[in-house]
C-alpha positions in Angstrom: 162.2 -49.9 -48.6 160.8 -46.4 -49.4 160.4 -43.8 -46.3 156.5 -43.3 -47.3 153.7 -45.4 -48.4 151.1 -45.3 -50.7 147.5 -46.3 -50.4 145.3 -46.6 -52.8 141.2 -46.4 -52.7 139.6 -49.1 -55.6 136.7 -47.4 -57.0 137.2 -44.0 -58.5 140.9 -44.7 -58.5 141.9 -47.8 -59.9 139.1 -48.2 -61.8 136.5 -45.5 -62.8 133.8 -47.7 -62.0 131.6 -45.2 -59.7 129.2 -44.8 -63.1 128.5 -48.8 -63.0 128.0 -48.5 -59.1 125.6 -45.7 -60.1 123.5 -47.3 -62.3 123.9 -51.0 -60.0 122.6 -48.6 -57.4 120.0 -46.7 -59.3 118.6 -50.3 -60.6 118.8 -51.7 -57.1 117.0 -48.8 -55.4 114.4 -48.9 -57.6 113.2 -52.3 -57.4 112.5 -51.7 -53.6 110.7 -48.4 -54.9 113.6 -46.0 -54.3 114.8 -43.1 -56.5 118.3 -42.1 -55.4 119.5 -38.5 -56.9 123.1 -38.0 -57.6 123.3 -35.3 -54.3 121.9 -38.5 -52.4 124.1 -40.8 -53.3 127.5 -38.2 -52.9 126.0 -37.4 -49.6 124.7 -41.0 -48.6 126.7 -43.8 -50.1 129.7 -42.7 -51.9 132.5 -44.2 -49.9 130.7 -45.7 -47.1 130.0 -49.7 -46.6 127.0 -51.5 -47.7 126.5 -52.2 -44.0 126.0 -49.0 -43.4 124.6 -47.1 -46.5 121.8 -50.2 -46.8 120.5 -49.8 -43.1 120.4 -45.9 -44.2 118.0 -46.4 -47.4 116.0 -49.1 -45.9 115.8 -48.6 -42.1 115.9 -51.0 -39.1 116.3 -54.8 -41.0 119.0 -57.2 -39.6 122.4 -57.9 -40.4 121.2 -61.3 -42.3 119.0 -59.0 -44.7 121.6 -56.3 -45.0 123.9 -59.0 -46.1 121.5 -60.3 -48.9 121.0 -57.0 -50.3 124.8 -55.7 -50.3 125.2 -59.6 -52.2 122.5 -58.4 -54.7 123.5 -55.3 -55.5 126.9 -55.8 -55.7 126.3 -59.0 -58.1 124.7 -56.5 -60.3 127.8 -54.4 -60.4 129.7 -57.0 -61.5 127.5 -57.7 -64.1 127.2 -54.5 -65.5 130.9 -53.3 -65.3 132.5 -57.5 -66.4 132.5 -56.6 -69.9 134.1 -52.7 -69.5 136.1 -53.1 -66.9 140.1 -51.6 -67.4 142.2 -49.8 -65.3 141.8 -46.2 -65.0 143.9 -43.8 -66.9 147.9 -45.1 -66.6 147.3 -46.7 -62.8 148.6 -49.7 -64.2 151.9 -48.3 -65.2 152.2 -46.1 -61.8 151.7 -49.1 -60.0 154.4 -51.0 -62.0 156.7 -48.1 -61.1 155.7 -48.2 -57.8 156.7 -51.9 -57.9 160.1 -51.2 -59.5 160.9 -48.4 -57.1 160.1 -50.5 -53.9 158.0 -48.3 -53.1 155.2 -49.7 -50.1 151.9 -50.0 -51.1 148.2 -51.2 -50.3 144.5 -50.7 -50.9 142.1 -49.5 -48.8 138.5 -49.6 -50.0 134.8 -49.4 -48.5 134.2 -52.3 -51.1 133.8 -56.5 -50.3 136.5 -58.6 -51.2 134.6 -60.1 -53.8 134.8 -56.4 -55.8 138.5 -56.4 -54.8 139.6 -59.6 -56.1 137.5 -59.1 -59.4 138.8 -55.8 -59.7 142.3 -57.3 -59.7 141.8 -60.1 -61.8 140.2 -58.3 -64.3 143.0 -55.5 -64.6 145.6 -57.6 -64.3 146.7 -56.2 -60.9 146.6 -59.1 -58.6 150.1 -60.0 -58.1 151.3 -55.7 -56.9 149.3 -55.8 -53.6 149.7 -58.0 -50.5 148.0 -55.6 -48.2 144.4 -55.3 -48.9 141.8 -53.9 -46.3 138.3 -53.9 -47.3 134.6 -53.4 -45.6 135.0 -56.6 -43.7 138.0 -55.0 -41.8 136.4 -52.2 -40.2 133.7 -51.1 -38.3 133.1 -47.6 -39.1 133.4 -46.6 -42.7 134.6 -44.0 -44.3 134.4 -40.7 -43.2 135.7 -42.4 -40.1 139.4 -42.8 -40.3 139.3 -46.7 -39.2 140.5 -47.8 -42.8 143.2 -45.8 -43.5 144.8 -46.3 -39.5 144.7 -50.0 -39.8 146.0 -50.0 -43.6 149.3 -48.0 -42.1 149.3 -49.9 -39.0 149.4 -53.3 -41.4 152.2 -51.8 -43.7 153.7 -50.5 -40.2 154.2 -47.1 -41.1 153.2 -44.1 -39.2 150.4 -42.6 -40.7 152.0 -39.1 -41.8 154.1 -41.3 -44.0 151.3 -42.7 -46.0 149.8 -40.7 -49.4 146.1 -42.1 -50.0 144.5 -41.8 -53.2 140.9 -40.8 -52.8 138.2 -39.8 -55.6 135.3 -39.2 -52.7 134.9 -36.4 -49.8 134.4 -39.0 -47.7 137.3 -41.1 -47.9 139.8 -38.0 -48.3 138.3 -36.9 -44.8 138.9 -40.4 -43.1 142.5 -40.1 -45.0 142.8 -36.3 -43.3 141.3 -37.5 -40.4 143.9 -40.6 -40.1 146.8 -37.9 -40.4 147.7 -39.1 -44.3 148.8 -37.3 -47.2 146.1 -37.0 -49.6 146.1 -37.2 -53.9 142.5 -36.2 -54.7 141.6 -37.9 -58.0 138.6 -36.2 -60.3 136.7 -39.4 -61.0 133.8 -38.1 -58.6 134.2 -34.9 -57.6 136.1 -31.6 -59.3 139.1 -30.0 -58.7 137.7 -27.4 -56.8 135.5 -29.4 -54.6 139.1 -31.3 -53.4 141.1 -28.7 -53.3 141.7 -29.0 -49.8 143.8 -32.1 -50.4 147.3 -31.9 -51.4 147.6 -32.6 -54.5 145.3 -32.8 -57.4 145.3 -34.9 -60.7 143.2 -36.5 -63.3 144.6 -39.3 -63.9 147.9 -41.0 -63.7 149.2 -40.6 -66.8 151.7 -37.9 -66.1 152.3 -38.5 -62.1 156.2 -38.6 -61.0 157.5 -40.4 -57.7 159.2 -37.3 -56.9 155.7 -35.6 -56.8 154.8 -37.6 -54.1 158.0 -37.3 -52.0 157.6 -33.5 -52.3 154.3 -33.7 -50.2 156.9 -34.6 -47.7 
């Protein structure tokens, strides 16, 4: 077993799904009379759970209504993405390399489990992750560190021996506040915006395990 663990966010990391989430969000919001710009989505939605951003949009509504809206939006996303979905650049080979080297890995995401199963099955990655924590496992979404603290605990690793792959600023803050090392991926933010992470990458094609070991 490795002496460090790797934790993947999903959207924007395992798949470059954010353009499809963005389209789904815009279509969903416009249906209900809201016009979201990019800055509002970055600040209020990206990296957050449905049960957090939906009340931010609609105001005081019941948990049952939040669930209905969330299911509607996520089904819209899956319908838009199902014909275009593919693993993000180099990530599948990188995950296979982690498996070959017996490096412990997990997923920690703000997405619902239905989306996780959809992504992993469509990308042929469902075999590689025994530990998956999604929005149902936390009371507080990112930037709260709860998700990464819980993933580390599930893996039986100290957070400071975990490396998190993240694309959103809220996710980076969650991982850093949990005490993890962070690799920033430039699918959502620029390299400059992610400069406060431990390592910035554009994709996984040239990433070596030794680069991760060097973070410690």
